[in-house]
N, CA and C atoms as a LAMMPS dump frame, in Angstrom:
ITEM: TIMESTEP
0
ITEM: NUMBER OF ATOMS
630
ITEM: BOX BOUNDS ff ff ff
-5.0000000000000000e+02 5.0000000000000000e+02
-5.0000000000000000e+02 5.0000000000000000e+02
-5.0000000000000000e+02 5.0000000000000000e+02
ITEM: ATOMS id mol type element x y z
1 1 1 N 0.845 -1.195 0
2 1 2 C 0 0 0
3 1 3 C 0.883 1.247 0
4 2 1 N 0.52 2.213 -0.834
5 2 2 C 1.242 3.476 -0.926
6 2 3 C 2.687 3.294 -1.389
7 3 1 N 2.947 2.254 -2.172
8 3 2 C 4.277 2.05 -2.727
9 3 3 C 4.172 1.968 -4.238
10 4 1 N 5.065 2.699 -4.922
11 4 2 C 4.987 2.729 -6.374
12 4 3 C 5.56 1.494 -7.045
13 5 1 N 6.475 0.802 -6.351
14 5 2 C 7.146 -0.321 -6.99
15 5 3 C 7.072 -1.582 -6.142
16 6 1 N 6.095 -1.677 -5.256
17 6 2 C 5.954 -2.871 -4.44
18 6 3 C 6.582 -2.681 -3.068
19 7 1 N 6.411 -3.664 -2.22
20 7 2 C 6.912 -3.601 -0.857
21 7 3 C 7.368 -4.981 -0.42
22 8 1 N 8.308 -5 0.503
23 8 2 C 8.799 -6.246 1.071
24 8 3 C 8.376 -6.292 2.54
25 9 1 N 7.725 -7.366 2.926
26 9 2 C 7.239 -7.52 4.291
27 9 3 C 8.048 -8.596 5.007
28 10 1 N 8.623 -8.239 6.146
29 10 2 C 9.377 -9.178 6.953
30 10 3 C 8.522 -9.596 8.154
31 11 1 N 8.354 -10.888 8.334
32 11 2 C 7.588 -11.42 9.455
33 11 3 C 8.544 -12.218 10.332
34 12 1 N 8.792 -11.748 11.53
35 12 2 C 9.715 -12.433 12.425
36 12 3 C 9.065 -13.692 13.002
37 13 1 N 9.889 -14.626 13.415
38 13 2 C 9.405 -15.907 13.919
39 13 3 C 8.656 -15.724 15.24
40 14 1 N 7.533 -16.398 15.365
41 14 2 C 6.722 -16.339 16.582
42 14 3 C 6.997 -17.573 17.434
43 15 1 N 7.331 -17.404 18.703
44 15 2 C 7.629 -18.573 19.552
45 15 3 C 6.405 -19.447 19.76
46 16 1 N 6.654 -20.755 19.835
47 16 2 C 5.583 -21.724 20.04
48 16 3 C 6.06 -22.887 20.874
49 17 1 N 5.659 -24.106 20.507
50 17 2 C 5.988 -25.282 21.305
51 17 3 C 7.258 -25.984 20.833
52 18 1 N 7.961 -25.407 19.846
53 18 2 C 9.209 -25.979 19.362
54 18 3 C 10.384 -25.069 19.701
55 19 1 N 11.472 -25.676 20.167
56 19 2 C 12.666 -24.923 20.54
57 19 3 C 13.568 -24.725 19.328
58 20 1 N 14.212 -23.544 19.218
59 20 2 C 15.182 -23.319 18.154
60 20 3 C 16.346 -22.476 18.682
61 21 1 N 17.467 -22.639 18.032
62 21 2 C 18.674 -21.867 18.327
63 21 3 C 19.414 -21.662 17.019
64 22 1 N 19.658 -20.416 16.697
65 22 2 C 20.317 -20.084 15.44
66 22 3 C 21.316 -18.963 15.69
67 23 1 N 22.533 -19.09 15.167
68 23 2 C 23.558 -18.066 15.35
69 23 3 C 24.487 -18.063 14.155
70 24 1 N 25.159 -16.937 13.959
71 24 2 C 26.092 -16.836 12.858
72 24 3 C 27.008 -15.648 13.007
73 25 1 N 28.161 -15.71 12.36
74 25 2 C 29.115 -14.61 12.327
75 25 3 C 29.568 -14.418 10.89
76 26 1 N 30.027 -13.218 10.578
77 26 2 C 30.49 -12.94 9.231
78 26 3 C 31.546 -11.857 9.234
79 27 1 N 32.367 -11.823 8.182
80 27 2 C 33.416 -10.822 8.034
81 27 3 C 33.6 -10.517 6.562
82 28 1 N 34.095 -9.312 6.259
83 28 2 C 34.304 -8.926 4.874
84 28 3 C 35.29 -7.785 4.762
85 29 1 N 35.451 -7.281 3.54
86 29 2 C 36.373 -6.169 3.33
87 29 3 C 35.855 -4.904 4
88 30 1 N 36.726 -3.909 4.092
89 30 2 C 36.419 -2.653 4.769
90 30 3 C 35.993 -2.883 6.211
91 31 1 N 36.646 -3.827 6.876
92 31 2 C 36.399 -4.111 8.298
93 31 3 C 34.949 -4.48 8.58
94 32 1 N 34.307 -5.153 7.652
95 32 2 C 32.934 -5.582 7.881
96 32 3 C 32.886 -6.728 8.893
97 33 1 N 31.925 -6.649 9.785
98 33 2 C 31.725 -7.696 10.769
99 33 3 C 30.255 -7.87 11.077
100 34 1 N 29.855 -9.098 11.371
101 34 2 C 28.457 -9.412 11.658
102 34 3 C 28.385 -10.499 12.711
103 35 1 N 27.577 -10.259 13.737
104 35 2 C 27.275 -11.258 14.757
105 35 3 C 25.761 -11.251 14.958
106 36 1 N 25.14 -12.409 14.844
107 36 2 C 23.687 -12.491 15.005
108 36 3 C 23.329 -13.768 15.739
109 37 1 N 22.174 -13.748 16.389
110 37 2 C 21.718 -14.929 17.092
111 37 3 C 20.245 -14.852 17.413
112 38 1 N 19.606 -16.017 17.532
113 38 2 C 18.19 -16.09 17.848
114 38 3 C 17.925 -17.379 18.605
115 39 1 N 17.143 -17.281 19.659
116 39 2 C 16.784 -18.446 20.453
117 39 3 C 15.324 -18.297 20.881
118 40 1 N 14.598 -19.397 20.928
119 40 2 C 13.199 -19.333 21.325
120 40 3 C 12.602 -20.705 21.526
121 41 1 N 11.427 -20.707 22.147
122 41 2 C 10.726 -21.96 22.405
123 41 3 C 9.873 -21.872 23.646
124 42 1 N 9.354 -23.002 24.105
125 42 2 C 8.466 -23.005 25.287
126 42 3 C 9.222 -22.668 26.56
127 43 1 N 8.565 -21.861 27.416
128 43 2 C 9.117 -21.509 28.71
129 43 3 C 8.409 -22.246 29.839
130 44 1 N 7.145 -22.587 29.608
131 44 2 C 6.336 -23.351 30.558
132 44 3 C 5.163 -23.927 29.788
133 45 1 N 4.18 -24.485 30.509
134 45 2 C 2.998 -25.032 29.837
135 45 3 C 2.127 -23.938 29.226
136 46 1 N 2.302 -22.694 29.703
137 46 2 C 1.41 -21.627 29.255
138 46 3 C 2.121 -20.501 28.508
139 47 1 N 3.453 -20.498 28.514
140 47 2 C 4.166 -19.379 27.888
141 47 3 C 5.329 -19.89 27.038
142 48 1 N 5.589 -19.139 25.981
143 48 2 C 6.773 -19.357 25.157
144 48 3 C 7.384 -17.992 24.861
145 49 1 N 8.641 -17.977 24.533
146 49 2 C 9.32 -16.704 24.303
147 49 3 C 10.479 -16.856 23.348
148 50 1 N 11.016 -15.72 22.924
149 50 2 C 12.166 -15.718 22.027
150 50 3 C 12.965 -14.445 22.222
151 51 1 N 14.232 -14.525 21.863
152 51 2 C 15.137 -13.379 21.947
153 51 3 C 16.076 -13.426 20.748
154 52 1 N 16.206 -12.3 20.053
155 52 2 C 17.059 -12.226 18.877
156 52 3 C 17.878 -10.944 18.925
157 53 1 N 19.075 -10.992 18.374
158 53 2 C 19.93 -9.818 18.354
159 53 3 C 20.89 -9.859 17.18
160 54 1 N 21.374 -8.677 16.796
161 54 2 C 22.326 -8.59 15.694
162 54 3 C 23.195 -7.356 15.868
163 55 1 N 24.492 -7.512 15.568
164 55 2 C 25.444 -6.388 15.549
165 55 3 C 26.17 -6.416 14.225
166 56 1 N 26.308 -5.241 13.612
167 56 2 C 26.92 -5.168 12.284
168 56 3 C 27.762 -3.905 12.179
169 57 1 N 28.92 -4.004 11.498
170 57 2 C 29.791 -2.844 11.348
171 57 3 C 30.516 -2.895 10.014
172 58 1 N 30.902 -1.719 9.537
173 58 2 C 31.686 -1.565 8.318
174 58 3 C 32.376 -0.21 8.383
175 59 1 N 33.624 -0.137 7.878
176 59 2 C 34.358 1.124 7.98
177 59 3 C 35.465 1.162 6.936
178 60 1 N 35.845 2.384 6.556
179 60 2 C 37.034 2.576 5.749
180 60 3 C 36.884 2.457 4.252
181 61 1 N 35.68 2.531 3.726
182 61 2 C 35.514 2.412 2.274
183 61 3 C 35.975 3.681 1.555
184 62 1 N 35.908 4.841 2.245
185 62 2 C 36.289 6.108 1.649
186 62 3 C 37.503 6.687 2.385
187 63 1 N 38.203 7.588 1.69
188 63 2 C 39.326 8.291 2.282
189 63 3 C 39.055 9.788 2.229
190 64 1 N 39.07 10.44 3.387
191 64 2 C 38.877 11.881 3.465
192 64 3 C 40.25 12.539 3.488
193 65 1 N 40.65 13.142 2.345
194 65 2 C 41.985 13.721 2.253
195 65 3 C 42.091 15.036 3.015
196 66 1 N 40.954 15.683 3.289
197 66 2 C 41.004 16.912 4.074
198 66 3 C 41.344 16.62 5.53
199 67 1 N 40.912 15.465 6.03
200 67 2 C 41.169 15.075 7.405
201 67 3 C 42.229 13.981 7.512
202 68 1 N 42.675 13.46 6.366
203 68 2 C 43.695 12.414 6.314
204 68 3 C 43.294 11.207 7.149
205 69 1 N 42.098 10.685 6.859
206 69 2 C 41.625 9.512 7.585
207 69 3 C 40.575 8.771 6.763
208 70 1 N 40.422 7.494 7.093
209 70 2 C 39.382 6.691 6.46
210 70 3 C 38.022 7.041 7.047
211 71 1 N 37.006 7.062 6.204
212 71 2 C 35.639 7.352 6.634
213 71 3 C 34.694 6.363 5.963
214 72 1 N 33.452 6.437 6.355
215 72 2 C 32.438 5.533 5.814
216 72 3 C 31.941 4.544 6.844
217 73 1 N 32.004 4.923 8.121
218 73 2 C 31.57 4.039 9.199
219 73 3 C 30.075 3.748 9.112
220 74 1 N 29.731 2.473 9.265
221 74 2 C 28.345 2.046 9.447
222 74 3 C 28.339 1.031 10.579
223 75 1 N 27.65 1.353 11.65
224 75 2 C 27.579 0.442 12.791
225 75 3 C 26.148 0.417 13.317
226 76 1 N 25.629 -0.786 13.54
227 76 2 C 24.25 -0.906 14.007
228 76 3 C 24.098 -2.14 14.882
229 77 1 N 23.109 -2.075 15.75
230 77 2 C 22.737 -3.252 16.529
231 77 3 C 21.237 -3.224 16.773
232 78 1 N 20.674 -4.412 16.964
233 78 2 C 19.229 -4.529 17.146
234 78 3 C 18.925 -5.69 18.079
235 79 1 N 17.885 -5.523 18.884
236 79 2 C 17.425 -6.55 19.811
237 79 3 C 15.909 -6.677 19.698
238 80 1 N 15.409 -7.906 19.807
239 80 2 C 13.963 -8.122 19.794
240 80 3 C 13.614 -9.27 20.725
241 81 1 N 12.593 -9.041 21.564
242 81 2 C 12.094 -10.078 22.45
243 81 3 C 10.605 -10.281 22.248
244 82 1 N 10.164 -11.538 22.359
245 82 2 C 8.745 -11.864 22.221
246 82 3 C 8.309 -12.767 23.374
247 83 1 N 7.104 -12.493 23.854
248 83 2 C 6.492 -13.321 24.894
249 83 3 C 5.079 -13.671 24.442
250 84 1 N 4.773 -14.976 24.445
251 84 2 C 3.476 -15.434 23.937
252 84 3 C 2.777 -16.314 24.965
253 85 1 N 1.493 -16.046 25.16
254 85 2 C 0.661 -16.873 26.043
255 85 3 C 0.016 -17.968 25.197
256 86 1 N 0.234 -19.216 25.604
257 86 2 C -0.279 -20.361 24.848
258 86 3 C -1.096 -21.315 25.727
259 87 1 N -1.58 -20.822 26.873
260 87 2 C -2.267 -21.701 27.815
261 87 3 C -3.74 -21.895 27.556
262 88 1 N -4.248 -21.462 26.404
263 88 2 C -5.667 -21.606 26.097
264 88 3 C -5.831 -22.057 24.657
265 89 1 N -6.896 -22.818 24.409
266 89 2 C -7.183 -23.277 23.056
267 89 3 C -7.9 -22.228 22.219
268 90 1 N -8.48 -21.222 22.887
269 90 2 C -9.269 -20.222 22.161
270 90 3 C -8.693 -18.81 22.283
271 91 1 N -7.693 -18.622 23.126
272 91 2 C -7.134 -17.285 23.334
273 91 3 C -5.63 -17.327 23.141
274 92 1 N -5.108 -16.324 22.432
275 92 2 C -3.674 -16.23 22.163
276 92 3 C -3.241 -14.772 22.328
277 93 1 N -2.143 -14.55 23.033
278 93 2 C -1.626 -13.201 23.25
279 93 3 C -0.141 -13.187 22.927
280 94 1 N 0.298 -12.162 22.184
281 94 2 C 1.696 -12.046 21.778
282 94 3 C 2.177 -10.617 22.022
283 95 1 N 3.222 -10.492 22.836
284 95 2 C 3.847 -9.199 23.111
285 95 3 C 5.231 -9.197 22.47
286 96 1 N 5.518 -8.16 21.696
287 96 2 C 6.795 -8.045 21.008
288 96 3 C 7.407 -6.68 21.301
289 97 1 N 8.695 -6.665 21.669
290 97 2 C 9.418 -5.426 21.959
291 97 3 C 10.748 -5.48 21.216
292 98 1 N 11.055 -4.439 20.465
293 98 2 C 12.319 -4.402 19.734
294 98 3 C 12.943 -3.018 19.826
295 99 1 N 14.275 -3.009 19.736
296 99 2 C 15.036 -1.758 19.791
297 99 3 C 16.204 -1.866 18.823
298 100 1 N 16.444 -0.803 18.084
299 100 2 C 17.562 -0.785 17.155
300 100 3 C 18.201 0.597 17.135
301 101 1 N 19.498 0.611 16.881
302 101 2 C 20.236 1.868 16.784
303 101 3 C 21.302 1.718 15.706
304 102 1 N 21.416 2.734 14.859
305 102 2 C 22.392 2.727 13.776
306 102 3 C 23.122 4.06 13.755
307 103 1 N 24.439 3.999 13.631
308 103 2 C 25.269 5.192 13.512
309 103 3 C 26.122 5.069 12.255
310 104 1 N 26.339 6.189 11.58
311 104 2 C 27.117 6.147 10.348
312 104 3 C 27.75 7.508 10.071
313 105 1 N 28.647 7.516 9.092
314 105 2 C 29.301 8.746 8.656
315 105 3 C 28.509 9.456 7.572
316 106 1 N 27.21 9.224 7.534
317 106 2 C 26.308 9.86 6.594
318 106 3 C 26.702 9.532 5.149
319 107 1 N 26.184 10.272 4.202
320 107 2 C 26.506 10.062 2.789
321 107 3 C 27.849 10.717 2.489
322 108 1 N 28.77 9.929 1.978
323 108 2 C 30.054 10.464 1.571
324 108 3 C 29.963 10.882 0.102
325 109 1 N 29.962 12.192 -0.146
326 109 2 C 29.766 12.706 -1.494
327 109 3 C 31.121 12.885 -2.177
328 110 1 N 31.351 12.086 -3.2
329 110 2 C 32.597 12.134 -3.95
330 110 3 C 32.463 13.151 -5.08
331 111 1 N 33.481 13.988 -5.25
332 111 2 C 33.435 15.014 -6.292
333 111 3 C 33.589 14.373 -7.662
334 112 1 N 32.641 14.656 -8.547
335 112 2 C 32.688 14.152 -9.91
336 112 3 C 32.398 15.259 -10.899
337 113 1 N 33.171 15.334 -11.965
338 113 2 C 33.001 16.374 -12.976
339 113 3 C 32.95 15.718 -14.358
340 114 1 N 32.452 16.474 -15.335
341 114 2 C 32.38 15.995 -16.726
342 114 3 C 33.052 17.02 -17.632
343 115 1 N 34.38 17.106 -17.623
344 115 2 C 35.082 18.145 -18.388
345 115 3 C 34.967 17.997 -19.898
346 116 1 N 34.662 16.828 -20.386
347 116 2 C 34.606 16.6 -21.832
348 116 3 C 33.189 16.629 -22.382
349 117 1 N 32.24 17.107 -21.585
350 117 2 C 30.843 17.167 -22.005
351 117 3 C 30.417 18.625 -22.078
352 118 1 N 29.81 19.019 -23.193
353 118 2 C 29.346 20.386 -23.355
354 118 3 C 28.085 20.663 -22.56
355 119 1 N 27.743 21.949 -22.485
356 119 2 C 26.573 22.36 -21.708
357 119 3 C 25.283 21.791 -22.275
358 120 1 N 25.223 21.616 -23.597
359 120 2 C 23.996 21.139 -24.249
360 120 3 C 24.044 19.647 -24.551
361 121 1 N 25.019 18.944 -23.997
362 121 2 C 25.167 17.52 -24.295
363 121 3 C 24.693 16.676 -23.127
364 122 1 N 24.248 15.496 -23.448
365 122 2 C 23.906 14.526 -22.407
366 122 3 C 25.145 13.715 -22.061
367 123 1 N 25.153 13.132 -20.885
368 123 2 C 26.312 12.357 -20.481
369 123 3 C 25.865 11.139 -19.685
370 124 1 N 26.75 10.189 -19.577
371 124 2 C 26.523 8.983 -18.794
372 124 3 C 27.587 8.898 -17.715
373 125 1 N 27.496 7.863 -16.903
374 125 2 C 28.474 7.689 -15.83
375 125 3 C 29.881 7.473 -16.377
376 126 1 N 30.01 7.006 -17.62
377 126 2 C 31.331 6.802 -18.212
378 126 3 C 32.058 8.126 -18.451
379 127 1 N 31.304 9.24 -18.509
380 127 2 C 31.913 10.549 -18.736
381 127 3 C 32.408 11.196 -17.446
382 128 1 N 32.116 10.598 -16.311
383 128 2 C 32.503 11.187 -15.037
384 128 3 C 34.002 11.037 -14.8
385 129 1 N 34.589 12.104 -14.283
386 129 2 C 35.992 12.115 -13.871
387 129 3 C 36.033 12.509 -12.404
388 130 1 N 36.8 11.77 -11.603
389 130 2 C 36.882 12.029 -10.169
390 130 3 C 38.243 12.648 -9.855
391 131 1 N 38.303 13.972 -9.647
392 131 2 C 39.594 14.648 -9.425
393 131 3 C 40.37 14.103 -8.233
394 132 1 N 39.668 13.716 -7.185
395 132 2 C 40.35 13.236 -5.983
396 132 3 C 40.421 11.711 -5.894
397 133 1 N 39.703 11.025 -6.776
398 133 2 C 39.628 9.572 -6.702
399 133 3 C 38.186 9.143 -6.524
400 134 1 N 37.884 7.931 -6.991
401 134 2 C 36.495 7.458 -7
402 134 3 C 35.938 7.261 -5.597
403 135 1 N 36.779 6.933 -4.631
404 135 2 C 36.335 6.734 -3.261
405 135 3 C 37.06 7.692 -2.325
406 136 1 N 37.248 8.923 -2.795
407 136 2 C 37.968 9.932 -2.011
408 136 3 C 37.099 11.173 -1.86
409 137 1 N 36.948 11.623 -0.635
410 137 2 C 36.219 12.852 -0.356
411 137 3 C 37.211 13.912 0.133
412 138 1 N 36.739 15.154 0.145
413 138 2 C 37.596 16.281 0.548
414 138 3 C 36.77 17.227 1.403
415 139 1 N 36.244 16.689 2.509
416 139 2 C 35.313 17.422 3.367
417 139 3 C 35.978 17.774 4.698
418 140 1 N 36.335 19.032 4.902
419 140 2 C 36.928 19.412 6.184
420 140 3 C 35.894 19.384 7.3
421 141 1 N 36.3 18.924 8.458
422 141 2 C 35.418 18.883 9.61
423 141 3 C 35.546 20.182 10.409
424 142 1 N 34.671 20.309 11.396
425 142 2 C 34.675 21.48 12.286
426 142 3 C 34.492 22.778 11.516
427 143 1 N 33.783 22.723 10.382
428 143 2 C 33.505 23.916 9.587
429 143 3 C 32.005 23.978 9.338
430 144 1 N 31.284 24.511 10.28
431 144 2 C 29.83 24.547 10.168
432 144 3 C 29.395 25.777 9.387
433 145 1 N 28.481 25.598 8.429
434 145 2 C 27.977 26.728 7.642
435 145 3 C 26.521 27.023 7.98
436 146 1 N 26.036 26.489 9.052
437 146 2 C 24.656 26.734 9.449
438 146 3 C 24.484 26.533 10.94
439 147 1 N 23.306 26.833 11.451
440 147 2 C 23.053 26.713 12.898
441 147 3 C 22.867 25.265 13.315
442 148 1 N 22.776 25.048 14.62
443 148 2 C 22.426 23.727 15.136
444 148 3 C 21.063 23.313 14.569
445 149 1 N 20.832 22.005 14.307
446 149 2 C 21.684 20.873 14.681
447 149 3 C 22.647 20.418 13.592
448 150 1 N 23.007 21.291 12.614
449 150 2 C 23.974 20.884 11.598
450 150 3 C 25.265 20.457 12.286
451 151 1 N 25.74 19.27 11.948
452 151 2 C 26.915 18.72 12.616
453 151 3 C 28.194 19.273 12.011
454 152 1 N 29.29 19.093 12.729
455 152 2 C 30.582 19.574 12.269
456 152 3 C 31.257 18.606 11.306
457 153 1 N 30.647 17.45 11.084
458 153 2 C 31.153 16.498 10.113
459 153 3 C 29.973 15.666 9.631
460 154 1 N 30.086 15.015 8.462
461 154 2 C 28.992 14.147 8.004
462 154 3 C 28.706 13.043 9.014
463 155 1 N 27.481 12.98 9.456
464 155 2 C 27.122 11.977 10.456
465 155 3 C 25.632 11.683 10.384
466 156 1 N 25.268 10.505 10.801
467 156 2 C 23.866 10.103 10.838
468 156 3 C 23.623 9.146 11.99
469 157 1 N 22.44 9.208 12.543
470 157 2 C 22.088 8.323 13.653
471 157 3 C 20.585 8.082 13.642
472 158 1 N 20.195 6.82 13.759
473 158 2 C 18.784 6.441 13.794
474 158 3 C 18.552 5.52 14.978
475 159 1 N 17.548 5.842 15.788
476 159 2 C 17.191 5.042 16.955
477 159 3 C 15.698 4.755 16.907
478 160 1 N 15.331 3.492 17.068
479 160 2 C 13.926 3.107 16.912
480 160 3 C 13.52 2.106 17.984
481 161 1 N 12.327 2.319 18.53
482 161 2 C 11.727 1.407 19.501
483 161 3 C 10.337 1.016 19.01
484 162 1 N 10.054 -0.288 19.01
485 162 2 C 8.769 -0.781 18.532
486 162 3 C 8.181 -1.733 19.572
487 163 1 N 6.918 -1.519 19.912
488 163 2 C 6.2 -2.384 20.841
489 163 3 C 4.886 -2.787 20.18
490 164 1 N 4.599 -4.07 20.202
491 164 2 C 3.355 -4.554 19.614
492 164 3 C 2.673 -5.575 20.501
493 165 1 N 1.36 -5.524 20.545
494 165 2 C 0.564 -6.47 21.327
495 165 3 C -0.589 -6.958 20.459
496 166 1 N -0.651 -8.28 20.256
497 166 2 C -1.708 -8.887 19.448
498 166 3 C -2.495 -9.87 20.306
499 167 1 N -3.795 -9.653 20.4
500 167 2 C -4.697 -10.517 21.162
501 167 3 C -5.68 -11.172 20.202
502 168 1 N -5.788 -12.478 20.278
503 168 2 C -6.679 -13.223 19.388
504 168 3 C -7.596 -14.117 20.213
505 169 1 N -8.9 -14.05 19.915
506 169 2 C -9.894 -14.854 20.638
507 169 3 C -10.825 -15.522 19.63
508 170 1 N -10.886 -16.837 19.664
509 170 2 C -11.773 -17.599 18.785
510 170 3 C -13.151 -17.697 19.422
511 171 1 N -14.095 -16.935 18.9
512 171 2 C -15.457 -16.938 19.436
513 171 3 C -16.166 -18.226 19.045
514 172 1 N -16.12 -18.565 17.779
515 172 2 C -16.651 -19.841 17.273
516 172 3 C -15.633 -20.382 16.273
517 173 1 N -15.956 -21.494 15.641
518 173 2 C -15.062 -22.052 14.635
519 173 3 C -14.952 -21.164 13.4
520 174 1 N -15.971 -20.308 13.186
521 174 2 C -16.001 -19.458 12.003
522 174 3 C -15.864 -17.975 12.317
523 175 1 N -15.735 -17.622 13.608
524 175 2 C -15.693 -16.217 14.007
525 175 3 C -14.551 -15.995 14.979
526 176 1 N -13.723 -14.996 14.672
527 176 2 C -12.563 -14.703 15.5
528 176 3 C -12.471 -13.207 15.761
529 177 1 N -12.06 -12.841 16.966
530 177 2 C -11.817 -11.443 17.319
531 177 3 C -10.312 -11.253 17.493
532 178 1 N -9.77 -10.215 16.858
533 178 2 C -8.343 -9.935 16.962
534 178 3 C -8.117 -8.454 17.247
535 179 1 N -7.261 -8.172 18.206
536 179 2 C -6.896 -6.807 18.559
537 179 3 C -5.399 -6.629 18.328
538 180 1 N -5.028 -5.609 17.556
539 180 2 C -3.624 -5.325 17.258
540 180 3 C -3.307 -3.909 17.723
541 181 1 N -2.375 -3.793 18.673
542 181 2 C -1.966 -2.499 19.21
543 181 3 C -0.467 -2.337 19.004
544 182 1 N -0.057 -1.177 18.54
545 182 2 C 1.356 -0.978 18.264
546 182 3 C 1.833 0.414 18.62
547 183 1 N 3.121 0.509 18.909
548 183 2 C 3.775 1.791 19.173
549 183 3 C 5.123 1.798 18.459
550 184 1 N 5.409 2.909 17.782
551 184 2 C 6.696 3.075 17.107
552 184 3 C 7.279 4.419 17.515
553 185 1 N 8.477 4.385 18.071
554 185 2 C 9.2 5.603 18.412
555 185 3 C 10.451 5.711 17.545
556 186 1 N 10.636 6.858 16.888
557 186 2 C 11.748 7.024 15.958
558 186 3 C 12.454 8.35 16.212
559 187 1 N 13.776 8.276 16.32
560 187 2 C 14.616 9.464 16.466
561 187 3 C 15.687 9.373 15.393
562 188 1 N 15.681 10.309 14.448
563 188 2 C 16.567 10.22 13.3
564 188 3 C 17.311 11.534 13.102
565 189 1 N 18.622 11.44 12.814
566 189 2 C 19.441 12.624 12.564
567 189 3 C 20.296 12.374 11.336
568 190 1 N 20.419 13.409 10.497
569 190 2 C 21.198 13.29 9.268
570 190 3 C 21.835 14.631 8.954
571 191 1 N 23.139 14.622 8.708
572 191 2 C 23.847 15.833 8.315
573 191 3 C 25.028 15.425 7.444
574 192 1 N 25.203 16.098 6.312
575 192 2 C 26.313 15.747 5.433
576 192 3 C 26.84 16.988 4.731
577 193 1 N 27.883 16.809 3.921
578 193 2 C 28.549 17.908 3.237
579 193 3 C 28.06 17.976 1.797
580 194 1 N 27.316 19.038 1.48
581 194 2 C 26.828 19.241 0.123
582 194 3 C 27.605 20.34 -0.6
583 195 1 N 28.771 20.721 -0.096
584 195 2 C 29.498 21.872 -0.637
585 195 3 C 30.288 21.556 -1.894
586 196 1 N 30.413 20.298 -2.26
587 196 2 C 31.123 19.957 -3.475
588 196 3 C 32.47 19.327 -3.246
589 197 1 N 32.813 18.993 -2.023
590 197 2 C 34.077 18.321 -1.73
591 197 3 C 35.291 19.101 -2.234
592 198 1 N 35.298 20.387 -2.034
593 198 2 C 36.418 21.205 -2.505
594 198 3 C 37.29 21.706 -1.359
595 199 1 N 37.002 21.262 -0.142
596 199 2 C 37.692 21.734 1.059
597 199 3 C 37.354 23.187 1.362
598 200 1 N 36.384 23.756 0.64
599 200 2 C 35.93 25.119 0.899
600 200 3 C 34.423 25.071 1.07
601 201 1 N 33.917 25.183 2.295
602 201 2 C 32.48 25.032 2.522
603 201 3 C 31.64 26.114 1.874
604 202 1 N 32.273 27.217 1.38
605 202 2 C 31.519 28.295 0.758
606 202 3 C 31.662 28.293 -0.768
607 203 1 N 32.107 27.169 -1.314
608 203 2 C 32.364 27.111 -2.749
609 203 3 C 31.157 26.697 -3.574
610 204 1 N 30.075 26.286 -2.929
611 204 2 C 28.937 25.811 -3.707
612 204 3 C 28.15 26.967 -4.294
613 205 1 N 27.364 26.679 -5.323
614 205 2 C 26.588 27.711 -5.995
615 205 3 C 25.602 28.348 -5.029
616 206 1 N 25.577 29.655 -4.962
617 206 2 C 24.67 30.369 -4.085
618 206 3 C 25.314 30.819 -2.791
619 207 1 N 26.567 30.441 -2.562
620 207 2 C 27.216 30.808 -1.307
621 207 3 C 27.408 32.323 -1.211
622 208 1 N 27.487 33.015 -2.364
623 208 2 C 27.691 34.455 -2.316
624 208 3 C 26.509 35.183 -1.709
625 209 1 N 25.357 34.537 -1.676
626 209 2 C 24.159 35.167 -1.121
627 209 3 C 24.065 34.995 0.381
628 210 1 N 24.968 34.217 0.989
629 210 2 C 24.899 33.993 2.432
630 210 3 C 25.301 35.249 3.19
């Protein structure tokens, strides 16, 4: 609904009368790392539960020559717990609580120019030339060109809390009552360098009007 090109729906596992344990680790280039795990199953004759978590990181894909350091940090972690009441044949209750936080170096904008393309000509990505390098930025930090909350360097942070409660009651074999209650809390911050990666924060078009 309300999507122009379709949507992907993720349905997390609901604890029941079967026990499971799943875990994994991963590693890759640019200091990529992944640790994940999930466990769940019956807790008693009337309750079952589950707990899942994941930590992920990546860094160093870009080089900031203005600061002489690697950038491109992406680090996130997430936790989810579920508690389900299973002590009745006609009533089912499921409580789900999840929390996630992601921090990153925001969008790293690489300077690209098209010196061999005229003003009235079209161009493709093959015409792009990167003066500093394809994965090199030139964004000086501690140079703010606007008021708070604009950050002193490209940075992003997203924090989300989700709580859901689903109550299901079978009135008859053909009639069911279901109540779905949810809460979503979101705190998101984004700040990046749109000045053109020239090491001069006032070099972008329109800066003379500031």
